[in-house]
N, C-alpha and C positions, 0 to 999 in steps of 0.2 A: 424593553421587547420581551415575551416569553418563550417558551424550548422552542417552537414549530417557527418563528420567525427567524430566530438566530440562525437557526439551521437553513432556511431557505437564504438570508442576509449574505454566509459564508460560502453557498454554492453558488451563486451568485457572483460572488468575489474569483470564488475558483475560478469560474467560468471567463471569466475578464479576463485574470490574470493568466491562465493560459492560451486565452487569443494573442494576447502580448508575445507570451512566449514564441506562439506559432509564425507570427510577421516576422521576431527577431530573427528567426535561424536561417541560415544559409541558404536551402531547399526552397526561402518563400522565394529569391532573389532567382534563382536557378530552373526552376522547373516548368517555368513559364517565359522561357528566355528566348528570342524567336533565333528559328535557323539562320545562319550565318552572323549572328552578333557576335559568337562568341571570340574573345581575343586569341592572338595570334599564338602558339606554342611559343616558349621561350625556349631557349638553347641549353641543351640538355632535358628537353620533357618531351621529347617526343614517343609519338605512341612505340610500347612494343610489338615487335615482330611476334607473328604465331608460335616460332619456336621459341623466342625468351618464355614468351606465357604461358610454355609449354613445361619447358623445365621450372620456372618458378611454379608451375601447379604443381609440378612434383616433388616439389620440396616443401608442401603448405600450404603456397598461396591461393586466396579467393579472389578473381575476379567478377564483378557485376555492375549492373547500373550504376551508375551514382545517383538516377532519379528515383530507382527503384530500391537504393538503399533506405533516399527520405522520406519516402513511400511507407515502406516498413517503419520508421523512426518516427513517423507523424501518426501511425495507426497505432504502434505501442504508446504513444505518449496519451493518444485518446482513448486507451482502455485503461492506462495508469488514472487518467481525469476519472473517468468511471467510478473507480475502484473509489478512488477517495471519498467522491460525491456519496458514493453509498454509505461510506462507512461517518462521514457527518450524519448523514440524511438518520441513520440506525443509533447514533450516541445521544445521551440525556445531557442536559446541562444541570449544575451545580443542584438547582432548586428542585429539577423532577428527580436529580435523586436521592435527595432529602426525603420530598411525597414518596418514593416507591418503597423506601426504608423506615419508614417512620420514622426518622434520629431529626436531630437538629442538622442546621446545616455546618456548623463549627464540629458535629462529631463527625459527618462526610471527609471535610477539610483536614480532621486531625489523623482517619483512615486511611488515607493517601499521602500523609506524613512521616509515617509510621516507618522504623527502619526497614522492618518487612508491614510491606501493602499490606492494608485488606482491601484497598480499593483501586486500579487501573484506571489513571487518566493523562490528557495529555491537554497540552496550554494549545489553540488555533490564536487565529489572528484576533487582535484584539483584546488580548487577554483572557480569552474567553477558556474555561476548562468544560473540555470534552471525556462524559464517559462511555470508551463504547458498548452498543449494547448485548455484547455477548456474553458479559461477566454477570448478566443478571438471567433468572429467572422467578416463575412463577412465587416460588417460596422465596426469594430474596437474594443472594448471592449465589455463584457456582459453586460448587462443591471444591475442597481443595485450592480456589483461586491464590492464599496467601501462600501458600507452597510453590505451585505456577510460577506467582511473577517473582516470587526470590529466585527460584532456579534461571526465569529467564535474563533476569538483572536490569539495570538501566543503559545500556549500552545497545539497546537493540531498538528500533525504529518504530513509533507506533504503526505506521501503515502497515508494515514488513508481521506485525505484533498479532496485528486484525487480520491479514490473509493467511498468519500461520492458524488461528484459532477457528474461521467459518471457513475452511477449507478440507472437503472430503482430503481423508488423509488414506493412504493405499495402507499402510502400517497397523491401521486402526480396523480390521475387518470386524463386517456383520454378516454373516452369511455369506450370498452371491454379491453384498456391498459393501461399504466400510462409511465411518463415519469420520467427523470434523472432530478435532480436539475438543471443542465446543459441547458439541453433541454428546461426546466418549466421555467425558466429566458428569453432563447434566442427565447421564442416565445409569450412576451408580456405579461405574466398571473400573478397573483396577488404574490410578490414578498415575500409576510408576511408567505406563507405557506413555502417556502425554507428557511426563516431565522430564521423559531421554529423549522422546525428539526435540523437545523446546531447549535442553541444553545448546542442539547443534546449531539455534538462530546465530 
């Protein structure tokens, strides 16, 4: 399969697994529960009185409708799914990186295997290597990429790195707006600003 077909398949796998995850959530059984079908409260689990709630609230407790919390969980999961899907769609496979950089596949593999990697890749399902698109520019690779990857280290999840690199950051101002770490480095600005932010990941 070519890169486009692989990305399409990975996205389909993500969507299928995501739906299975939703169906396994406790909320899937509770949200549509018919009125009156709840189990009788067990001894010691009676609802709190208004006074008890006031006391607990003063101590920092928060009370909300359980269905609302499940709805928030689902919304957050859907947002995460969209972000991961976008990361997959914007990533390159090994052969595409080789062609883009005009080097052999063996050279690309060597670049990610170095003690101080010169490219960033992560392993998707089916042992497919994906290279997030933020690290590439029209000239080749992002300036100071090796320094950045060394600063981040291997402990940070690929999704966290991807979100950090493509999201606008208030600590990287440009006039009345701000830049993402990726755009900051691509435009030739001081890398120390991004390296400092990366150390907090």
